[in-house]
N, C-alpha and C positions, 0 to 999 in steps of 0.2 A: 502651538507655533502660530505666528501671525501670517497674514497673507503676504506681507513684505518679506518675511524670512523665507517663506515657501518659494518665492520667485527668485531668490538668490541662486538657486541651483539650475537655472535654465541653460539651455545649450549654448556653447560658445563657438566663435568662428575664428579662423586664422586670418591675419592681415599681415602685410609686409611691414616690418619693424623699421622705423626711421632711425638712422644712426644719430642724427643731429636734429636739433629743434631751435627755432628762432628764440632768442632771448625775450623776456617780457618787454613789452613796449615801454620805451623810456617816458612816454607821455602819460603813463598811468599814474595819476596822482590820487592816492587814497583819500586825501582830504576832500577832493571834490565829491567823493561818494557821500559826504555828509550833507551835500546840497539836497534839500528835501525833494525838489522837483526831479532831479536826476535820480535820486534814490528811488522814488516812486516809479519812474520809468523803467529802471533796471530791475526792480523787484518784479514788476508785471511781465517784462520781456523775458528775463531769465527764468521766471517760474513757467511761463508758457512754453519756452524752449525746452526746459527739463521735461515737462509733462508730455511734449510731442514725442519724446523718446521713451519715457517711462510707460506710456500707455501701451507700447509694444510688449512690455512685460506684464501688463494688466494692472498697473497701479498709477498713482500720481501724488503730487504734493500740494498742500494748501498754503503753508507758510514756509518760505524758503529758508529762514534762519532756524525754524524749529524742527522741520521734518527731516533735516540732515544731521541733527545733533547726535543721533545714536549710530550714524555711519552706514546703516543698512541700506537705505535708499541711495545713498551716495555711491556705495559700491555697486548697487544694482545699475545705476545710471552709467557708470564707467563701463560695466560689462556690456550694456546694450550698445553704447556708441562706439566701443572698441572692437566688439566681437571676440573679446578674450575673456578667459575665466580669471577672477581674482582669487586670492586665498580664501578659504572658508571662514566666514565671519564668526565672531564670538557671539553666543546666544544669551549671555547674561544681560541684565539690565542695570548693573552697577556702573558707576562713572568710569572705572578703569576699563570696563568692557567697551563702552562707547569710544573712549579715547583709542583703544587698540583698533577698533574697526575703522575709525577715521584715519588713523596712521596708515593702515593698509591701503586706503584709497589714496592718500597723499604719496605714499611710496610708489604706487602704481603710475601716478601722474609724473612723478620725477623719473621713472624708468623710461618714459616717452620723451625724454630730453627737455623737460620743462623745469625751469628754475623757480621754485616757490620762495619768494622773499617775504620774510616775516609772517608767514602763514603757518600756524601750528594747530595741531589737533585740539588742544585745550580750548583755543578760541572758538573753533567750530562747535565743540561740545557745549560751550557756554553761550552759544547763540549770538556771537559777535556778527552783526549785520555787515559791517564793512569787510571783515575778513571773508565772510561767507560769499558776498557778492564778488569779491576779487577772485576767490577760488573758482567760482562758476564761470567768471569771464576768462580765466586762464584755460579752463576746459574747452570753452567755446572756440577760443583762438586755436587750440591745438587740434581739435577734432572737426570743426566746422568751417574754419577759415584758412588754415595753414595750406590745405591741399589745393586751394583755388589758384590756377595758374593761367594767365593770358599773355601771350607773346613775351615770354621770358620775365614776366612780372608775377609775383605771387602774393598770397595772403591779402592784406589790406589794399595794396596798390593794385594787385590783380583784379580784386573784386571791384574796385573803383573803376579801372579801365573797362571791365566788362560792362558795367552800368553805363558808362559814357558811350561805349559803342552801340549798345542796344537802344539807347534813348536819343541818340544824335539826330535822327530825322524828325523828331516830334517838336512842335512849336511850344514855346514857353517852358521848355525843359533844358536846364543847363546844370548838369551834375558835376560839382567840383569837390564835394566833401560828403561826409556822412552825418550832417546835422542840418544846417539851414537849407541846403539844396532839396530837402525832402519835405519841407514844412507845408507846402501848398498841395501835396498829394499827387501832383501831375507826374512826377518821376515814377512813382509806384504803378500808377495806371498805365503809363507808357510801357513799362516792363511787361505788364500783363498783356497789353494790346499787341505788343510786338510778337509775342509767342502764341497768344490765344485771341485773335481779333474777334472771335465769336462771343467773347465774354463781356467785353466793354466797348461802347460806342464812344471812342475818344473825341470825336468831333463835337459832342454835346457837353464836354466838360468845360468848366470856366475856372480861370485862375483865381477869381475873387471868391470862390467857394471852397476853401481848403478843407474844411471839416467834411463837407459832402464828398469831396474827392477822396480823402483819406478813408472815410467809412466805406465808400464804394470799393476801394482797393482791398480793405480788410475783409469785407463780407465775400467778395468774389474769391479772394485767395483761400479763405477758410472753407467756402462751399465747394469750389471746383478744383482747387489745387492742393487740398489737404495740408494747407499751411495755417496753423492756429493763429488766432488773433493775439498778438503779443504787445500791442501799443494801444493807447487811447488818443483819438484824434484831438480832443480838447487839450490833453497834456502837451502834445507836440506844437499845436498852434499857439498855445498860451505861454510856452517857454521860449525865451529869446533865442536860446541855443539848445535845441533838443540834445538828449544824451547820445553821443556818438556810438558808444558800444551797444546801446539798445537798437539803434538804427542798423548798425552793421550786422548784428545778430539776426534781425528780421529780414534784411535784404539777402543775407547768405542763403536763407531758405529759398528765395526766388532763384538763386543761381543753381542750387542743387536741383530744383524742380524743373528748370528749363535747359540746363547745360546739355543734356542729352537728347533734346527734342528733335533735332535735325537728323540724328542717327536712327530715331525710332522707325520712321517709315521704311528705310532701307532694311532694317532688321526685320520688320513685319513682312515685307515682300519675300525675304529669304525664308522665313518661317512658313509662309503660306506655300511656297514651292515645295518645301521639304514635306510639309504636312500632307499636301495633296498626293505626292508619291507614296507616302507612308499609309494614307487611308486606302489608297487602291491596293497596296500590298497586303494590308491587314484584311481587306475584304477577301482577297484570294486565300489567305491563311485560314480565315474563318470558314470559308467554303470547304477548303481541304479538310479542316479539323472535323467539320460536320459530316462530310462524306466519309471520311475515315472512321469516325465514331459509329455511324450507322452500319458501315460494312463490318467492322469488328464486332459490333453488337450482334449483327445477324450471324456471324461466324460463331460468336460465344454462345448464342442460343441454339444454333444448329448442331454443334459438336456434341453436346450432352445428348441430344436425340439420337445422333449417329452412334454414340458410344454406349447407348442403352442396349445391353445384351440380355435383357429379360426375355427368355424364351417363352412362347406361348405353348399351351398344352394341346392345341388342335391344329390340324393342317390348315383349316379355313382361316384361323386367326394369323398364321404365319404367312399365308398367301396375301392376306390383306396388308400386312406389313410390307411385303414385296411390292404391292400395288402403290402403297404410299410412298415408297422409295422411288418408284418410277415417276410419279408425279413430281417429286422433288427434283429429279434430274431433268425432266422435260419442261416444268413450269417455273419452279422457284429458283433454280440455280442459274440459268442463262442470263437473267437481268443482272445478277450479281457479278457474273463474269464481266459484263459490259461495264458495270460500276468500277470494278477493280481496274480495268484498262483505262477508263476515263480519269480515275484517281492518279494513276502514274503519269498521264499526259498533263494534268493540271499541275502536278508537283514539278515536273520538268519546266513547264512554262513559267511558273512562279520563280523558280531558282534562276532562270535566265533573266527575268525582269529585275530580280534582287541584285544579280551580279552587274547588270548594266547600270543600275542606279547606285553602285558602290555600297549596297547594303550587305550586311552579313547573310550568309546562307540561312534559309528558313530551316529551323529545327523544330519539327512537330513535337507535340506533347509526348511525354514518355509512353512508349508503347504504341505510338501511331506513325512511326517511320515507315517509308515504303518497304524497307526490309522486314519490319515487324508484320506489316500486312502480308507480305509475300510468305513469311514464315507461318503466319496464322492460316493462310490460304493452303499452303503445303500440308500443314497439319490437318486442315479440313478434308483435303483430298485423300490423305492417308487413312483417316478415320472412315471416310466415305467408302474407300476400296475395301477396307476391313469389314464394314458394315454389310456391304453386298455379299462378300464371301461368306460372312456369318449367316446371312439370310438363306443363301443357297444350301450351306452346310446343314442349317437347322431344318430346312425343308426335307432334305435327304434323310436326316436323322428321324424326324417325325414319321416320314414315310416307312422307314425301316422299323420304327417302334410300333406303328400300327400293325404292320405285318407280323412282327414278332408276338405282340400281345395277343393277336387273334390266333396265331399258331399255338401259343402257350395255353390259351383257354381251351382250344380244341383238344390238345394232347391231354391236358388235365381232366377234361370231361371224360375222355376215353378211359383214362386210367382209373378215375374215381368210379365210373360205371363198372369197370371190371372188378375193382376191389370190393364193391358193394353188391355184386351180383349174387343171386340166391344159389346156394349149393345144397342139394338134397342128400341127406345121409341115408334115408330110407323112404319108404312110400308115405309114411305118416309124420315124419319129423323134418322140418325145414329150418335151416340156419341162414339168417339174412346176409352174412358177409364172410370174407375170407378169414379174418381174424377169429370169428366165432367158430368157424369150422376147425381151424387148426387148434383151437383151445379145447375142443370136445374130447371126451374120453369114452367114446362109444364102443371102442374095441374091447373094452373090459367085459361087456356082456354080449358080444356079437358071436354069431355062429362061424363055423369054418369058412363057409362061402362068403359070409359078410366080411370076415377078417381079410380074406383074399381080395375081396372087392375093395375094401378100405385101403389095403396096401397098394393095389394097382391104381386106385384113384389118387392116392397121394403122389405116386410116381408121375402120373399125368399132370397133377397140379405143379409139381416141381418143374416139369418141362414147360408148362404154361408160365410159371414165375420167371424162369430164365429168359423165356421169349419176351417178357415185359421189361427186362432189365434195360435194354436199349432205350425204351420209351422214357423210363424214369431219369436216365442219364440226359436224354434230350431235354426233358422238362427242366432239370437243373441247369443245363448249359444255356437254355433260352432265358431262364430267370437271371442268370449271371450277366448275360448280354444286355438285358433290359436295365439292369442296375448300372452297368458301365455306360450306357447311353442316357442315363438320367431320366428314366421313364417317370412320368408324374405320379402314377399310381403304383410305385414300386413297393410300397408297404404292403398292399394287398397281394401283390405277386409273391413277395418274399414269404408272407404268412402262409399262402396256399402251397408254395413250394416246400416250405419247411414241414407243413403237415403231411404232404405226400412222402417226403424223404423219411420223416419219423415213422410213418406208417409202413413204409417199405422195409426199414430196418427191423421193425417189430415183426413183420411177416417173415423175414428171413430167419429170425430167432425162433419164432413159433413153428416154422416149417422143419427146421433142424430138430426141434424138441419132439415133434410128432413122428418124424422118421425114426428117431432113436426108439420111441415107444413101440412103433409098428414092427421094427426090426427085432425087438425083443420077443414079440409073439409070433413073428413070421414063420418060425420053425414049427409052430403048432399046426399050421395049415398046409396042406399039400397040393391042393388043386386050385386052379384058377381058370377062369373062363378066358382062353387065349384070344378068342375072337373079339370079345369086348375089349380085351386089353389092346389088341392090335389096332382095332378101330380108334380107340381113344388116342393111341400114340400117333397114329397117322392123321387123325382128324385135327388134333390140337395144333401142330405146326402149320398144317394147311390152312386152318382157321386164322392163325396168327399171320400167315402170309397174305391171306385175304384182307385182314384188318390193315396190314401194312400197305397193301395195294390200294385199298379204298382211301387210306390216309394220304398216300402220294397222289392218287388221282384228284383228291380234293385240295391238295396243298396249294397255298397262295404263292405267287412268284412275282419277282420284280426284275425287269430287264431294261437295258438302256441302249441296246444295239441289236441289229439283225443277227449278228453272230451269236449273241447270247440266246435269243429265242430259237435259233436253228439248233443250238446245242440241247435245249429242252426238247425240241421236236425229235431229235435223234434219240434221246434217252427214252422218249415215249414210244418211238417206234421199236426200240429194242425191248421195251416192256411188252408190247403187243406181240413180239415174236415169241415171248415165253408162254403166251396163253395156251397154245396146243399142249405143251408139256404139262401145264397146270391142270388142264382139262383131263389129261390122262391120269394125274394124281387124284383128281376128284372122283373119276370113274373107279379108280382102284379102291379108294376109301369107301365109296358107296357100295362096291362089290363085296367088301367085308360084311357090311350090314345085310346084304342080300344072302350071303352065306349063313349068317346067324338065323335069319328067318327060315332059310331052307332046312337047316339042321333041326330047328325047333319044330317045324312042320313034319319033318321025316320022323323024328323020334317022339313026337307028341309032347314036346316041352312047352309048358305054359310060361311065356315070357311076361315079365312085368312091364315091359315097354320102356324101361329105363336102363341105360347103360350104367353099371355101377362104378365105372372108371372115369366117366366124364359127363358133363352136363350138355355137351354138344350132341345134337340130334342130327340125323340125315336131313331133316327139313331145314335146320339152321345152316348146314353147309350149302344146300341148294339155294336158299334165300340170299346168302352172302355172295354166292357165285353169280346169281342173277343181278345183284346190286353192282358187282364189278363189271359185268358186261354192259350194264346201263351207263356206268360212269366213263367208260372208255370213249364213246363218241362225244360225250360232253366235254371231255378233256381235249379231244381233237379240235372242237369248235373254239374253245378258249384260246388254244395256241394259235389257230389261224387268225382269230381276231387281233391277237397281239402282234402277229406278223404284219398285218395291215397297218396297225398303228406305228410300228417301227419303220415300215416303209414310208409312211407319211412324215415321220420325223426325219428320215434320211433326205427326203425331198426338201424339207425346211433347211437342213444343214447345207445342202448344195446351193439352194437359192440364196442363203445368207452369204456363203463363201464366194459365190459369183460376183456379188456386189462389193463385198469387202476387199476382194483381190483387185478391184478397179479403183475404189475410193482410196484405199491405203497408199498405193503408189502415187495416185494423183496428188494427195496432200503433201507427200514427201517431195514430189517434183515442184509443187508450188512454193514450198519452203526454200528449196534451192534457188528457184527463180527470183524470189524476193531478196535473198542474199546477193544475187548478182545485180538485181535492179538498184539496190541501195548503193552499189559501188559504181555501176556503169552508166547511171542516168546522166543525161545531158540536157542542154537547153536552159531556159530561165527557171528560177525556183518555182514560179507560178505554174509553168508548163509541167515541171516535175510533179508538182502537187496534183494538178489535174490528171496526169497519167496514173499516179499512184492511187487517187480516189477511184478512177475508172477500174483500175486493177482490183481495188478492194470490192467494188460493186460486182465484178465478175465472180469473185470468190463468194460473196454473199448469195449470188444467184444460184450457186451450186448447193445451197442449204437443202433444197428439196431432196437431193440424193441422200443426204445424211438422214433426213427425216424418214425416208423410205426404208433405209437400213435399220433405223430404230424400230420401225413397225415390224420387220422381219425378226429382229432380235427379241421383241416382245412376244411374238408368236412362238419363238423357240423356248423362251423361258416359261410361257404358259403351258407348253407341252413337256415341261421338265427336261429340256435338252441342255446339258451342261458341258458338252465338249463338241469339237468339230475338227475332224482330221483333214478336212478339205481346205483349210486356210490357217495361216499363222496370225491373222488379225482377229482380235477380239473387239467387241463394241467399246470396251474401255480404251483400247489403243486408238480407235477411230475418234472417240470423243476428245481425248487428250490432244491427239494431233490437230484436230479441228480448232480446238481452243487456242493452241499454240500458234496456229496459222493466222487466226483473227488478231491475236495479240501482236504478232510480229509485224503484220501490215499496218496496225494502228500505230505502233512505235515508229515505224519508218516514216509514216505520214507526220508524226509529231516532230521528228528530227528536222524534216524539211521546213515545218512551220516555225521551229526555233531558229533555223537558218534565216528565214525571212525576217523574223523579229530582230535577230542580231544585225542583219543587213540594214534594216530600216533604222534601228537605234544608233548604229555606228556610222551610218552614211557610206556603207561599202557599195561599190558599184558591182554590176553583174559580172563585168570583166575580172574584177578582183576576185569574186567568189569562184569564177571559172578557173582563174590562175591557182587559187588555193586548192580547188578540187584536183587540177592536173597534177600539181605537186604531190598531193596526198596519194592519188592513185598510182603515181609513178613508184612511190616508195612502199605502197601497200602490196607487198609481193605475194601475199596469200590470197589477195582479192576478196577479202572477207570484211572490208570496211573498218579494219583496225590495223595499226602499226605496232610492231615490237619496238621496245626502247632503242635498239641499235638502228633500226630503219628510221625512227623519228630523229635520232641524232644525225644521221646522214642527210635527212631532209633539211634540218635546220642549218647544217653546214653549207648545203647547196644554196641556201637562201641568204648566206653571208654572216651567219652566227659564228663567232670564234669559240669553238668547242673542241679544239684539239686536245689530245690526251696529256693535259697538264693539270696541276692541282686547281688552278683557277678555272679551267675549262670544265673539270669534273664538278666543282662546286656550283658553277653556273647551270650546268646541265641538271644537277640534282635539284636546284631550286625550280627550274622549269618543269621538271617531272612532278614536283609537289603541286604545281598549278594544274597540269593537265590530267594527272592521275592521282587525285587526292585520296582515293580508296585503295591505292596500291594493287590495282588488278593486273598490272604488268603489261597493259596495252593502252594505246592512245586512240580514241575514236575521232571521227571527223568533226563532230560537234565540239569536242574539247580542243581540237586543232584550231578551229575557227575562232573559238573564244580566246584562245592564247594570242592569236595573230591580231585580235582587235581590242583586247581588254584594256591596254595601257593608254588608249587614246581619248578615253571618256573624261569629260569634266564633271567632277563629283563634289558633293558636299561632305563635311565631316561633322562628328558630334561636337567637337570643340567650336566649330563655326556657329552651329545652331545654339550652343550654350552661350556663346558671347552675344548672339543676337537677343536671346531672352534677357540677358543681364542688362542690356541697353534698355529694353522695354521696362525693366523692373527698377530703373534708376539706381543701378549698381547694388541693389539689395540681393540677399541670398535667397529670396523668395519673391513670388509675384502674386498679386491679388486678382480676384475675378474681375473687378472693375477695370484694372489695367489691361487685361486680356481683351475684354470686350471693347475697350476704347481703342486699342491699337490694331487689332486683328479684324478681318471680316467675320461676320456672324458665324458662318459655318465652321471656319477654322478655330475661332475663339471657343465655341461650344465643344468642338472635338478635344481641344486642349483641356478644358475644364473637366470633361468626363474621363480623361485618361490620366491626368496628373494626380499624384498622391498628395495628401495633406502635409504641409510643412510641419515638422516636429520641433523646430527650434523655439525657444521661449521668447526670442526677440520678434517673432512674427505675430501679427494680429490674428484673431479668429478667422478661419476660412482661408488663410494664406496657403499657397500651392508651392510644391517643390519642382521647379523647372529643371534643376540639375539632373536629378535621376530620370526625369522624363526625356531629356535630351540624350542621355546615355542609352536609354532603353530603345530609342529609335534606331540606333545602330548596333544593338546587341552587345553594348559594352557595360562593364560594371561602373558604379558611380565613381566619377573622378574626384 
């Protein structure tokens, strides 16, 4: 496909269709076109005129009768100058394809009300010079000259009158026609000097130098006015009567270049004004977007940190997390709270400025609305609250886990020591564990006394086994709780617990089997040493009691209040009260052993020194009893130390509560006072502003009390104090109330600032504002700075609005409500009330006015060039437009052309017109 064919598909424009068109000039004599001089002038002029338009589509012609023969460039020329799309051209290169394309062009010319006399497609395709020039002249008349209108004259007469008016003040210029009046070149120079005196020094021109004058005009027009050179000075001077059509074609270009010059300055001023307002608003928008992006990014980065619930395995690591969270609350978050407040203030100020300049409301980027930021902030605070609760819960959990793990290890060690303790069957045979003992078959070769001893020993073992049942159950319960609390070393705990439980089950089975065996042979034996048996039976439970007592005296405990530690002290006192009875039991048990020694001594019995029914010796009992008596005062000391710690914690609770019970009501009182201040303030707006800022400073000065309370709160948390019955206020309540107080006073100040901005922008006097305030306060029945719709209607009626309960009144009131309550909140604020009372008095610009101004600067083109912007606008506004305008996408525009239509619409937030 050729470059010409490619350009056929460029974008088209719509223009107003002319119902009628002037008939071809009667004085067009085709025979005159055969005059070589005229034909030469027309060839050059028409070719240059065609190229001035074709270059917009990126092409040109060299030979006027040859390059239009296939119809492609002819159709392209018509599309460029009309702004309309012609039917799709035929792509073939045969003669009938060329004729078809030319016919499409001629049909289009006829559709514009032009009568083509004796001009056929075959003649154009055959390269008929006369017909081709006649056709081009017809096109020039229709699209370049027809629309010229000066004082009810049009076309040729209008163009002539325009030339006469513009050149009238100039010496040696008398324009009466479009041939000989232009031979000396002074008329062309006068036209240029009239509109651009900076380009030609008319006083230096001489009437006796026509060629110099003409060349000067041609060169200046081509270089500075973008009018191509269409004539030769020698041809005009050496021809008695220059070609009228060539002169008209060339002069019409000057008309189109200069006709709108007087409007350009007005248009430029309007554009500068609009652009200055828009530049300021865009700066505020960019600042808002930047601040919103930074705040949202901080929230986005902070939430995952607060949402991270990866629990640490040690108390030290979790306490470090809690310290990091305190740093976040004290150091990192307060500046962001201030940024959020400043963001809302900037947004309200920007919206007020946009409303005063008749600009559409600012719509931040998706996800950056004030409501989006508020929602994100709310989400942050929810996650923050959950994170703190999780931290405290995890600390409690780890504390409980450490306690349970230590308790589990202690009980497991005791049980494992018990199961692995040596049990002696006889003097010379030792079995290292309970399972080995129960698996022995020593009774098969034992004597009567030995059998009796084995039977009694087994009974004592069963008693011991039953006594250890509670400990095994406790071990299993602790292991289960460790699993439920997600203990980090649960696998080891489970393995150890499972081993103990399996061993315990095996012990039970083996015990039952051994009893069955001993019972089978028990009838063979008749005697048994009752004293040894009685000692074993009394010593074993007493020994288990002492084991339990030692375990309880060494048991770890966790308490969080004085009541809980007092409960432990009471239990300990009760235990100490049982010691005398326990001592009696010990003495009785030791008395049995003394009786055994007495009988042995009396009857000369040689004792082996080993009780056949138990491994417990009197020395074991004595040692454990001494150990119990030693642990009792140590337990007393531990409990008293815990009492002191809980008393210190109680003092911290009371100290925190004393301050919180003062600060909490103070914040609530200040919030109520601000609510009344925002409604009851009087005086000028500046005085109100000063009073509010002084009020704000007093609030800020109170910050030291909040900081002191934060310090007490930190001490409480470091002491693991998680509740306080002396106050209903938590640190979180105080923080939230303080932040709301700062935000409320800042918003109230911002409302007064916006009132000042509205007053200054609208020219409202202080008396008018006071009157508006008095009316608003009168109907603000709740005294909260907001009116219900019914109160607002009553207020408007009192001010003269016709809003009685009729269809017309309801429609008008509904329209007003959409202005003052666009978010359908159901209330009308004082700021909205002020905006409504003043909004319809401002003088504003519209997108259509700005677009029309740009069109004037662009000489009625649908695009504008960089040079035109820099020539017509001040440098700052010109560069602003160049950086903001998108590239023009139409094929009729040159490279680098800009789209001022979409730019004008975008200034006012509208879609392309």
